[in-house]
BANU-80935 format. One record per residue (C-alpha): residue number from 1; residue in one letter; x, y, z. Coordinates in steps of 0.001 Angstrom, whole numbers, always signed. Layout:
<atoms>
+-----+------+---------+---------+---------+
!  nr ! rest !       X !       Y !       Z !
+-----+------+---------+---------+---------+
! NUM !    A !       X !       Y !       Z !
...
+-----+------+---------+---------+---------+
</atoms>
This chain:
<atoms>
+-----+------+---------+---------+---------+
!  nr ! rest !       X !       Y !       Z !
+-----+------+---------+---------+---------+
!   1 !    M !  -10088 !  -17043 !  -12258 !
!   2 !    R !   -8470 !  -15776 !   -9076 !
!   3 !    F !   -5034 !  -16870 !  -10200 !
!   4 !    A !   -5531 !  -15660 !  -13761 !
!   5 !    I !   -4416 !  -12238 !  -12603 !
!   6 !    L !   -1494 !  -13748 !  -10768 !
!   7 !    I !     -68 !  -15783 !  -13614 !
!   8 !    G !   -1179 !  -13710 !  -16583 !
!   9 !    L !   +2168 !  -11911 !  -16772 !
!  10 !    L !   +4426 !  -14814 !  -15835 !
!  11 !    F !   +7839 !  -15145 !  -17295 !
!  12 !    A !   +8798 !  -18569 !  -18632 !
!  13 !    A !   +9299 !  -20509 !  -15428 !
!  14 !    L !  +12269 !  -22790 !  -15038 !
!  15 !    P !  +13401 !  -24505 !  -11846 !
!  16 !    A !  +14466 !  -22027 !   -9186 !
!  17 !    R !  +18032 !  -20745 !   -9662 !
!  18 !    A !  +20361 !  -18955 !   -7268 !
!  19 !    G !  +19465 !  -15391 !   -6439 !
!  20 !    E !  +15885 !  -15361 !   -7719 !
!  21 !    T !  +13086 !  -13085 !   -6560 !
!  22 !    W !   +9412 !  -14048 !   -6843 !
!  23 !    L !   +6100 !  -12411 !   -6081 !
!  24 !    L !   +4122 !  -14946 !   -4056 !
!  25 !    Q !    +391 !  -14666 !   -3397 !
!  26 !    V !   -1536 !  -16744 !    -873 !
!  27 !    D !   -5300 !  -17143 !   -1272 !
!  28 !    R !   -6630 !  -16826 !   +2270 !
!  29 !    W !  -10369 !  -17514 !   +2148 !
!  30 !    G !  -10727 !  -15550 !   -1092 !
!  31 !    T !   -8399 !  -12686 !    -154 !
!  32 !    L !   -4978 !  -12580 !   -1804 !
!  33 !    S !   -1946 !  -11676 !    +311 !
!  34 !    A !   +1214 !  -10801 !   -1619 !
!  35 !    M !   +4764 !  -11373 !    -359 !
!  36 !    T !   +8280 !  -11029 !   -1724 !
!  37 !    L !  +10070 !  -14382 !   -1962 !
!  38 !    S !  +13864 !  -14392 !   -2360 !
!  39 !    I !  +15523 !  -17773 !   -2941 !
!  40 !    E !  +19132 !  -18908 !   -3019 !
!  41 !    D !  +19540 !  -22404 !   -4479 !
!  42 !    D !  +22660 !  -24325 !   -3508 !
!  43 !    D !  +22379 !  -27617 !   -5385 !
!  44 !    G !  +18800 !  -28148 !   -4220 !
!  45 !    R !  +19193 !  -26671 !    -742 !
!  46 !    L !  +17134 !  -23502 !    -486 !
!  47 !    S !  +17713 !  -20474 !   +1704 !
!  48 !    G !  +16375 !  -16940 !   +1568 !
!  49 !    T !  +13580 !  -14790 !   +2900 !
!  50 !    L !   +9835 !  -14397 !   +2598 !
!  51 !    D !   +8846 !  -10818 !   +3394 !
!  52 !    G !  +11996 !  -10558 !   +5484 !
!  53 !    D !  +11468 !  -13796 !   +7446 !
!  54 !    V !  +14166 !  -16436 !   +7025 !
!  55 !    L !  +13261 !  -19553 !   +5045 !
!  56 !    Q !  +14852 !  -22942 !   +4485 !
!  57 !    G !  +13839 !  -25676 !   +2091 !
!  58 !    R !  +14601 !  -28154 !    -668 !
!  59 !    R !  +14099 !  -28393 !   -4413 !
!  60 !    S !  +14069 !  -31607 !   -6381 !
!  61 !    G !  +13348 !  -31259 !  -10079 !
!  62 !    K !  +10070 !  -29387 !  -10366 !
!  63 !    N !   +9116 !  -29950 !   -6739 !
!  64 !    I !   +9798 !  -27314 !   -4129 !
!  65 !    A !   +9206 !  -27130 !    -370 !
!  66 !    F !  +10252 !  -24539 !   +2201 !
!  67 !    S !   +9351 !  -23416 !   +5709 !
!  68 !    V !   +9368 !  -20006 !   +7320 !
!  69 !    K !   +9327 !  -18912 !  +10951 !
!  70 !    D !   +8182 !  -15355 !  +11631 !
!  71 !    R !   +9396 !  -13010 !  +14363 !
!  72 !    Y !   +6682 !  -14331 !  +16699 !
!  73 !    G !   +7892 !  -17903 !  +16315 !
!  74 !    K !   +4961 !  -19025 !  +14146 !
!  75 !    R !   +5769 !  -21609 !  +11467 !
!  76 !    Y !   +4549 !  -21576 !   +7852 !
!  77 !    E !   +5073 !  -24494 !   +5459 !
!  78 !    Y !   +4926 !  -24257 !   +1655 !
!  79 !    G !   +4938 !  -27109 !    -844 !
!  80 !    G !   +4356 !  -27130 !   -4572 !
!  81 !    S !   +5870 !  -27301 !   -8013 !
!  82 !    I !   +7408 !  -25103 !  -10680 !
!  83 !    D !   +6277 !  -25360 !  -14285 !
!  84 !    G !   +5728 !  -23226 !  -17346 !
!  85 !    K !   +3097 !  -21212 !  -15501 !
!  86 !    G !   +5257 !  -20346 !  -12502 !
!  87 !    M !   +5157 !  -21720 !   -8966 !
!  88 !    H !   +1988 !  -23060 !   -7395 !
!  89 !    G !    +977 !  -25273 !   -4502 !
!  90 !    S !    -474 !  -25161 !   -1004 !
!  91 !    A !    +667 !  -23664 !   +2285 !
!  92 !    D !    +129 !  -24813 !   +5866 !
!  93 !    F !    -539 !  -21819 !   +8139 !
!  94 !    P !   -1204 !  -21419 !  +11861 !
!  95 !    G !   -4843 !  -20662 !  +12645 !
!  96 !    T !   -5724 !  -16993 !  +12903 !
!  97 !    N !   -7998 !  -17457 !  +15932 !
!  98 !    D !   -6831 !  -20773 !  +17379 !
!  99 !    A !   -3145 !  -21111 !  +18272 !
! 100 !    G !   -3364 !  -24885 !  +18049 !
! 101 !    A !   -5093 !  -25081 !  +14686 !
! 102 !    R !   -3498 !  -25363 !  +11218 !
! 103 !    V !   -5113 !  -24194 !   +7992 !
! 104 !    R !   -4215 !  -24944 !   +4363 !
! 105 !    H !   -4301 !  -22254 !   +1675 !
! 106 !    T !   -3381 !  -22348 !   -2001 !
! 107 !    F !    -628 !  -20110 !   -3332 !
! 108 !    G !    +880 !  -19080 !   -6641 !
! 109 !    A !   +3973 !  -17123 !   -7584 !
! 110 !    R !   +5602 !  -15475 !  -10562 !
! 111 !    R !   +9288 !  -14886 !  -11045 !
! 112 !    L !  +10194 !  -11209 !  -11047 !
! 113 !    P !  +12425 !   -9924 !  -13851 !
! 114 !    V !  +16145 !   -9300 !  -13473 !
! 115 !    R !  +17397 !   -5817 !  -14189 !
! 116 !    V !  +19293 !   -5818 !  -17487 !
! 117 !    S !  +21298 !   -2689 !  -16681 !
! 118 !    N !  +21956 !    -729 !  -13515 !
! 119 !    A !  +21616 !   +2503 !  -15478 !
! 120 !    P !  +18223 !   +4243 !  -15077 !
! 121 !    Q !  +15853 !   +3359 !  -17895 !
! 122 !    S !  +13200 !   +5421 !  -19691 !
! 123 !    H !   +9890 !   +3715 !  -20463 !
! 124 !    T !   +6862 !   +4667 !  -22519 !
! 125 !    Y !   +3588 !   +3040 !  -21528 !
! 126 !    V !    +500 !   +3436 !  -23709 !
! 127 !    P !   -2516 !   +2373 !  -21606 !
! 128 !    A !   -4616 !    -467 !  -22979 !
! 129 !    D !   -7193 !    -230 !  -20195 !
! 130 !    Y !   -7798 !   +1589 !  -16921 !
! 131 !    S !   -8726 !    +737 !  -13349 !
! 132 !    N !  -11691 !   +2036 !  -11350 !
! 133 !    V !  -10278 !    +613 !   -8122 !
! 134 !    F !   -7013 !    +845 !   -6224 !
! 135 !    S !   -6243 !   -2853 !   -5954 !
! 136 !    A !   -3363 !   -5069 !   -4872 !
! 137 !    T !   -4474 !   -7853 !   -7234 !
! 138 !    R !   -4691 !   -6018 !  -10567 !
! 139 !    A !   -1946 !   -7219 !  -12924 !
! 140 !    P !    +896 !   -4687 !  -13243 !
! 141 !    V !   +1071 !   -2869 !  -16563 !
! 142 !    L !   +4832 !   -2295 !  -16367 !
! 143 !    T !   +7739 !   -3277 !  -14113 !
! 144 !    I !  +10167 !    -481 !  -13277 !
! 145 !    W !  +13136 !     +75 !  -10966 !
! 146 !    P !  +14041 !   +2996 !   -8685 !
! 147 !    G !  +15673 !   +5637 !  -10845 !
! 148 !    D !  +13597 !   +4769 !  -13918 !
! 149 !    S !  +11386 !   +7288 !  -15684 !
! 150 !    V !   +8009 !   +6689 !  -17323 !
! 151 !    H !   +6050 !   +8591 !  -19960 !
! 152 !    T !   +2344 !   +7748 !  -20065 !
! 153 !    T !   -1122 !   +9272 !  -20397 !
! 154 !    T !   -4351 !   +9521 !  -18439 !
! 155 !    V !   -7996 !   +9820 !  -19360 !
! 156 !    D !  -10263 !  +12326 !  -17617 !
! 157 !    S !  -12507 !  +11499 !  -14641 !
! 158 !    G !  -15272 !  +10458 !  -17043 !
! 159 !    G !  -13017 !   +8013 !  -18907 !
! 160 !    V !  -12550 !  +10217 !  -22009 !
! 161 !    D !   -9139 !  +10376 !  -23710 !
! 162 !    E !   -7343 !  +13161 !  -25587 !
! 163 !    H !   -9283 !  +12361 !  -28766 !
! 164 !    G !  -12689 !  +12654 !  -27109 !
! 165 !    I !  -13203 !   +8870 !  -27114 !
! 166 !    T !  -14594 !   +7128 !  -24034 !
! 167 !    R !  -12042 !   +4525 !  -22992 !
! 168 !    A !  -13115 !   +3663 !  -19441 !
! 169 !    L !  -15977 !   +3833 !  -16966 !
! 170 !    Y !  -16514 !   +7206 !  -15293 !
! 171 !    G !  -15344 !   +7625 !  -11697 !
! 172 !    N !  -11656 !   +8650 !  -11936 !
! 173 !    P !  -10265 !   +5700 !  -13937 !
! 174 !    Q !   -6547 !   +5269 !  -13260 !
! 175 !    T !   -3524 !   +4375 !  -15362 !
! 176 !    G !   -1530 !   +1503 !  -13869 !
! 177 !    P !    -484 !     -73 !  -11667 !
! 178 !    F !   +3274 !    +168 !  -12112 !
! 179 !    F !   +5254 !   -2495 !  -10224 !
! 180 !    V !   +8359 !   -1027 !   -8568 !
! 181 !    M !  +11067 !   -3613 !   -8018 !
! 182 !    G !  +12396 !   -3711 !   -4473 !
! 183 !    A !   +9444 !   -1888 !   -2922 !
! 184 !    E !   +8011 !   -3601 !    +161 !
! 185 !    A !   +5642 !   -2707 !   +2977 !
! 186 !    G !   +7420 !    -333 !   +5335 !
! 187 !    D !   +9217 !   +1529 !   +2540 !
! 188 !    T !   +8360 !   +4924 !   +1075 !
! 189 !    L !   +7734 !   +5376 !   -2649 !
! 190 !    V !   +9011 !   +8642 !   -4132 !
! 191 !    I !   +7301 !  +10012 !   -7256 !
! 192 !    H !   +9066 !  +12920 !   -8945 !
! 193 !    L !   +6529 !  +14604 !  -11254 !
! 194 !    R !   +8771 !  +15722 !  -14090 !
! 195 !    R !   +6170 !  +16834 !  -16617 !
! 196 !    L !   +2368 !  +17200 !  -16557 !
! 197 !    R !   +1030 !  +18566 !  -19847 !
! 198 !    L !   -2466 !  +19028 !  -21220 !
! 199 !    N !   -3055 !  +16994 !  -24380 !
! 200 !    R !   -6400 !  +18364 !  -25543 !
! 201 !    D !   -8087 !  +21748 !  -25871 !
! 202 !    W !  -11085 !  +21345 !  -23576 !
! 203 !    A !  -12109 !  +20416 !  -20060 !
! 204 !    D !  -15370 !  +19879 !  -18178 !
! 205 !    S !  -16593 !  +21020 !  -14760 !
! 206 !    L !  -19839 !  +22016 !  -13001 !
! 207 !    D !  -21374 !  +25317 !  -11900 !
! 208 !    A !  -21710 !  +23907 !   -8381 !
! 209 !    V !  -20653 !  +24421 !   -4775 !
! 210 !    V !  -20337 !  +21285 !   -2625 !
! 211 !    A !  -22641 !  +20954 !    +378 !
! 212 !    R !  -19734 !  +21173 !   +2833 !
! 213 !    A !  -19127 !  +24749 !   +1666 !
! 214 !    Q !  -22778 !  +25884 !   +1835 !
! 215 !    T !  -24629 !  +27710 !   +4568 !
! 216 !    T !  -28287 !  +26843 !   +5125 !
! 217 !    S !  -29469 !  +29985 !   +3384 !
! 218 !    F !  -27064 !  +29518 !    +489 !
! 219 !    A !  -28174 !  +25896 !     +50 !
! 220 !    A !  -31693 !  +27046 !    -844 !
! 221 !    Q !  -30295 !  +29253 !   -3630 !
! 222 !    A !  -27870 !  +26574 !   -4823 !
! 223 !    M !  -30618 !  +24127 !   -5796 !
! 224 !    A !  -30397 !  +25361 !   -9389 !
! 225 !    L !  -26649 !  +24699 !   -9625 !
! 226 !    G !  -24952 !  +21556 !  -10892 !
! 227 !    K !  -25015 !  +22076 !  -14653 !
! 228 !    P !  -22061 !  +21088 !  -16862 !
! 229 !    V !  -19552 !  +23741 !  -17883 !
! 230 !    R !  -17302 !  +23242 !  -20908 !
! 231 !    W !  -13946 !  +25049 !  -20788 !
! 232 !    K !  -11673 !  +26029 !  -23649 !
! 233 !    L !   -8013 !  +25311 !  -22936 !
! 234 !    D !   -5519 !  +27596 !  -24674 !
! 235 !    R !   -2474 !  +25373 !  -24290 !
! 236 !    E !    -127 !  +27818 !  -26005 !
! 237 !    R !    -976 !  +30671 !  -23623 !
! 238 !    G !   -1739 !  +28470 !  -20629 !
! 239 !    L !   -5253 !  +29835 !  -20092 !
! 240 !    A !   -8701 !  +28331 !  -19478 !
! 241 !    S !  -11975 !  +30132 !  -20187 !
! 242 !    P !  -15651 !  +29070 !  -20217 !
! 243 !    L !  -16715 !  +28144 !  -23725 !
! 244 !    Q !  -20106 !  +29846 !  -23261 !
! 245 !    P !  -19611 !  +32485 !  -20559 !
! 246 !    G !  -22495 !  +34462 !  -19136 !
! 247 !    P !  -22473 !  +38250 !  -19540 !
! 248 !    G !  -20707 !  +38724 !  -16229 !
! 249 !    L !  -17842 !  +36446 !  -17304 !
! 250 !    A !  -17130 !  +37937 !  -20738 !
! 251 !    G !  -13352 !  +37843 !  -21137 !
! 252 !    F !  -12892 !  +35726 !  -17983 !
! 253 !    A !   -9800 !  +33490 !  -18163 !
! 254 !    V !   -7667 !  +31772 !  -15538 !
! 255 !    P !   -4107 !  +30405 !  -15801 !
! 256 !    T !   -4005 !  +26618 !  -16079 !
! 257 !    R !   -1991 !  +24604 !  -13550 !
! 258 !    P !   -2126 !  +20919 !  -14557 !
! 259 !    M !   -2321 !  +18467 !  -11641 !
! 260 !    L !   -3147 !  +14854 !  -10843 !
! 261 !    G !   -6221 !  +14379 !   -8672 !
! 262 !    G !   -5433 !  +10671 !   -8279 !
! 263 !    L !   -2103 !   +9246 !   -7153 !
! 264 !    A !   -1897 !   +6101 !   -5037 !
! 265 !    V !    -139 !   +2886 !   -4185 !
! 266 !    A !   -2132 !    -293 !   -3617 !
! 267 !    P !   -3887 !    -444 !    -229 !
! 268 !    P !   -3308 !   -3221 !   +2345 !
! 269 !    D !   -4853 !   -6687 !   +1972 !
! 270 !    G !   -8614 !   -6709 !   +1753 !
! 271 !    P !  -11249 !   -5337 !    -596 !
! 272 !    A !  -10134 !   -3008 !   -3376 !
! 273 !    V !  -10774 !    +697 !   -2784 !
! 274 !    S !  -12821 !   +2862 !   -5163 !
! 275 !    T !  -10857 !   +5430 !   -7164 !
! 276 !    G !  -13171 !   +8017 !   -5624 !
! 277 !    D !  -11772 !   +7359 !   -2141 !
! 278 !    T !   -8632 !   +8186 !    -206 !
! 279 !    G !   -6502 !   +6674 !   +2521 !
! 280 !    R !   -3017 !   +6480 !   +3942 !
! 281 !    F !   -1973 !   +5025 !    +556 !
! 282 !    G !   -3011 !   +8227 !   -1283 !
! 283 !    G !   -5981 !   +7878 !   -3618 !
! 284 !    N !   -8346 !  +10530 !   -4943 !
! 285 !    M !   -6490 !  +13231 !   -3008 !
! 286 !    D !   -7471 !  +16139 !   -5305 !
! 287 !    F !   -4681 !  +18250 !   -3798 !
! 288 !    N !   -3720 !  +21031 !   -6177 !
! 289 !    E !     -41 !  +20851 !   -5238 !
! 290 !    V !    +371 !  +17486 !   -7003 !
! 291 !    V !   +1824 !  +19361 !   -9955 !
! 292 !    E !   +4808 !  +19333 !  -12292 !
! 293 !    G !   +8078 !  +19893 !  -10446 !
! 294 !    N !   +6834 !  +18591 !   -7092 !
! 295 !    T !   +7612 !  +15264 !   -5411 !
! 296 !    V !   +5051 !  +12992 !   -3754 !
! 297 !    Y !   +5907 !  +10467 !   -1028 !
! 298 !    L !   +3559 !   +7529 !    -393 !
! 299 !    P !   +3824 !   +4737 !   +2209 !
! 300 !    V !   +4245 !   +1358 !    +496 !
! 301 !    Q !   +1617 !   -1195 !   +1553 !
! 302 !    Q !   +2278 !   -4063 !    -887 !
! 303 !    P !   +5227 !   -5707 !   -2669 !
! 304 !    G !   +6031 !   -3642 !   -5738 !
! 305 !    A !   +4041 !    -682 !   -4326 !
! 306 !    L !   +1689 !    -828 !   -7377 !
! 307 !    L !   +1469 !   +2835 !   -8369 !
! 308 !    Y !   -1745 !   +4245 !   -9881 !
! 309 !    L !   -2293 !   +7732 !  -11355 !
! 310 !    G !   -5145 !   +9602 !  -13020 !
! 311 !    D !   -7989 !  +12130 !  -12628 !
! 312 !    A !   -6080 !  +14913 !  -14365 !
! 313 !    H !   -7183 !  +18521 !  -13855 !
! 314 !    A !   -6221 !  +21532 !  -15952 !
! 315 !    L !   -6869 !  +23645 !  -12857 !
! 316 !    Q !   -8485 !  +23269 !   -9459 !
! 317 !    G !   -9225 !  +25748 !   -6705 !
! 318 !    D !   -8669 !  +24737 !   -3093 !
! 319 !    G !  -11150 !  +22091 !   -1983 !
! 320 !    E !  -12489 !  +21248 !   -5483 !
! 321 !    I !  -15688 !  +22914 !   -4291 !
! 322 !    S !  -17381 !  +22720 !   -7716 !
! 323 !    Q !  -17436 !  +18879 !   -7266 !
! 324 !    F !  -15557 !  +18547 !  -10569 !
! 325 !    A !  -12382 !  +20527 !  -11245 !
! 326 !    L !  -11426 !  +21317 !  -14849 !
! 327 !    E !  -11434 !  +17627 !  -15766 !
! 328 !    T !   -9262 !  +16683 !  -18731 !
! 329 !    S !   -6709 !  +14183 !  -20036 !
! 330 !    M !   -2974 !  +14572 !  -19710 !
! 331 !    D !    +530 !  +13455 !  -20682 !
! 332 !    V !   +2520 !  +12444 !  -17605 !
! 333 !    D !   +6260 !  +11987 !  -17087 !
! 334 !    F !   +7553 !  +10808 !  -13725 !
! 335 !    T !  +10702 !   +9365 !  -12186 !
! 336 !    I !  +10453 !   +6806 !   -9409 !
! 337 !    G !  +12481 !   +6604 !   -6230 !
! 338 !    L !  +12416 !   +4372 !   -3156 !
! 339 !    I !  +13390 !   +4944 !    +464 !
! 340 !    K !  +13973 !   +1542 !   +2080 !
! 341 !    G !  +12912 !    +843 !   +5635 !
! 342 !    K !  +11257 !   +4193 !   +6199 !
! 343 !    A !   +7494 !   +4442 !   +6605 !
! 344 !    V !   +5649 !   +7740 !   +6437 !
! 345 !    A !   +2321 !   +8112 !   +8196 !
! 346 !    M !    +459 !   +9640 !   +5252 !
! 347 !    P !   +1010 !  +11225 !   +1832 !
! 348 !    R !   +3677 !  +13915 !   +1668 !
! 349 !    V !   +4285 !  +16498 !   -1038 !
! 350 !    E !   +7464 !  +18506 !   -1465 !
! 351 !    S !   +7797 !  +21580 !   -3669 !
! 352 !    P !  +10917 !  +23661 !   -4276 !
! 353 !    T !   +9753 !  +25940 !   -1448 !
! 354 !    H !   +7554 !  +23921 !    +950 !
! 355 !    I !   +7030 !  +20554 !   +2618 !
! 356 !    M !   +3379 !  +19446 !   +2925 !
! 357 !    T !   +1546 !  +16585 !   +4609 !
! 358 !    L !   -1970 !  +15581 !   +3615 !
! 359 !    G !   -4482 !  +14534 !   +6264 !
! 360 !    Q !   -7563 !  +12744 !   +4912 !
! 361 !    A !  -10516 !  +11860 !   +7120 !
! 362 !    G !  -14286 !  +12027 !   +7488 !
! 363 !    S !  -14241 !  +15544 !   +8962 !
! 364 !    L !  -12113 !  +18660 !   +8704 !
! 365 !    D !  -11269 !  +18396 !  +12405 !
! 366 !    E !   -9798 !  +14925 !  +12003 !
! 367 !    A !   -8037 !  +15858 !   +8755 !
! 368 !    V !   -6342 !  +18806 !  +10481 !
! 369 !    K !   -5144 !  +16531 !  +13283 !
! 370 !    M !   -3718 !  +14015 !  +10823 !
! 371 !    A !   -2000 !  +16646 !   +8690 !
! 372 !    T !    -453 !  +18244 !  +11766 !
! 373 !    A !    +774 !  +14926 !  +13142 !
! 374 !    G !   +2246 !  +14079 !   +9751 !
! 375 !    L !   +4191 !  +17325 !   +9595 !
! 376 !    V !   +5527 !  +16761 !  +13118 !
! 377 !    Q !   +6698 !  +13290 !  +12061 !
! 378 !    W !   +8456 !  +14770 !   +9009 !
! 379 !    L !  +10265 !  +17365 !  +11143 !
! 380 !    Q !  +11375 !  +14651 !  +13537 !
! 381 !    Q !  +12398 !  +12094 !  +10888 !
! 382 !    D !  +14173 !  +14280 !   +8343 !
! 383 !    F !  +15064 !  +17454 !  +10204 !
! 384 !    G !  +16040 !  +15992 !  +13569 !
! 385 !    L !  +13752 !  +18200 !  +15633 !
! 386 !    S !  +12419 !  +17216 !  +19027 !
! 387 !    L !   +8676 !  +17338 !  +19663 !
! 388 !    Q !   +9120 !  +20608 !  +21540 !
! 389 !    E !  +11194 !  +22125 !  +18732 !
! 390 !    A !   +8673 !  +20961 !  +16109 !
! 391 !    S !   +5780 !  +22513 !  +18040 !
! 392 !    I !   +7643 !  +25831 !  +18237 !
! 393 !    V !   +8235 !  +25803 !  +14471 !
! 394 !    L !   +4625 !  +24907 !  +13655 !
! 395 !    G !   +3170 !  +27401 !  +16108 !
! 396 !    S !   +5020 !  +30207 !  +14380 !
! 397 !    A !   +5007 !  +29178 !  +10725 !
! 398 !    I !   +2525 !  +26415 !   +9798 !
! 399 !    E !     +99 !  +27014 !   +6930 !
! 400 !    Y !   -3090 !  +25026 !   +6280 !
! 401 !    R !   -4797 !  +24452 !   +2933 !
! 402 !    V !   -8162 !  +22802 !   +2367 !
! 403 !    A !   -7227 !  +20205 !    -222 !
! 404 !    N !  -10530 !  +18459 !    -907 !
! 405 !    L !  -14158 !  +18958 !    +114 !
! 406 !    A !  -15752 !  +17057 !   -2752 !
! 407 !    G !  -15056 !  +13425 !   -1833 !
! 408 !    R !  -16499 !  +11029 !    +698 !
! 409 !    S !  -13591 !  +12091 !   +2903 !
! 410 !    V !  -12045 !  +15552 !   +3151 !
! 411 !    G !   -8412 !  +16576 !   +2881 !
! 412 !    V !   -6370 !  +19209 !   +4692 !
! 413 !    A !   -2726 !  +19955 !   +3911 !
! 414 !    A !    -263 !  +21291 !   +6470 !
! 415 !    K !   +2557 !  +23322 !   +4871 !
! 416 !    L !   +5890 !  +24694 !   +6018 !
! 417 !    D !   +8378 !  +26954 !   +4230 !
! 418 !    K !  +11638 !  +25029 !   +3765 !
! 419 !    R !  +13726 !  +28191 !   +4194 !
! 420 !    L !  +12941 !  +28087 !   +7929 !
! 421 !    I !  +14453 !  +24652 !   +8570 !
! 422 !    R !  +17420 !  +22542 !   +7523 !
! 423 !    R !  +17437 !  +18826 !   +6886 !
! 424 !    S !  +19517 !  +16675 !   +9159 !
! 425 !    P !  +22676 !  +15264 !   +7536 !
! 426 !    L !  +22367 !  +11679 !   +6364 !
! 427 !    P !  +23909 !   +9123 !   +8759 !
+-----+------+---------+---------+---------+
</atoms>
């Protein structure tokens, strides 16, 4: 079953040809590690790279063998065959805890598609199912290239679609993942949010205040809170109002501002991460600046990046302090970009007016530290400022926003007005 995911989307596999790219996965004691395999075939003599490390090998008919030496001088040997289900075989690895030991692992690979045209393509993806984890082993739903655009949809955090039909398990089910050709660990994925539009006329939330925002005295009063609230969405006027308001909220309406609570790439090797959690890879960020017209930058952790999106909100106040925002479904249009060889420390968001870094941690103190460090890195990387210059800018102009108080971790965003700084010219 473990390789069912791996080979479920395989293209018809023929013997390796010149200039091919494969996604290779090694099963290391039940944990899959993915790598990008590039092969040049010169009449049976193989050359190329495996995750950037140089390889050499031979191919004879359906049989293939190659060896790789990493930057530390460690040697890895692969041997197997190519058939109608792709490439599969076993690999001989150095021991992880004993320098003199060798360990054998099975591997499988699928050939990655070749781009038909260099012109950016537009894709429409209608979800057939959804994911309740951010995983590096879930089969991609669509392969795209930098410059391509995608139109798709999400369900709400309870798994309900635009027609009111439950399509997935509650808990922020995500659309995806989308496999981005050329993306590798150490790169930065760029997601331009072109269009986020509500596709139904209602949303759900709670009449609650999360514990992190309660004083001791308020907590005693808040015991009665936590009941569902249904909202009416006036899509034509862009307004949301409680469907059954109390007397004090007669006529109350707020402008909608559609956003994605969930946006993530696959995390590093290891167990999948719940769609309720966050990390350096993004996740359930619930940051209300992930809106139409803004751009999100995420650090790539896996080949293909594997982009997930979901948990749409019609509107959310800072911190999502009601536990649920105005949860709804949404139409999403995005364009993908890729910055090669540049790693960002944490999620970044750019609006027409501001740059923002999102720190996510177990406490507000730690989240503030991470957000601040991320903004310093951005000023150094893209604006050419020294540490001293960056500290002067932040000390005079930084803004902080509480992004999320409702999750297992909290989020704090550090913001800076772009009018105060100029990007460094490209080399």
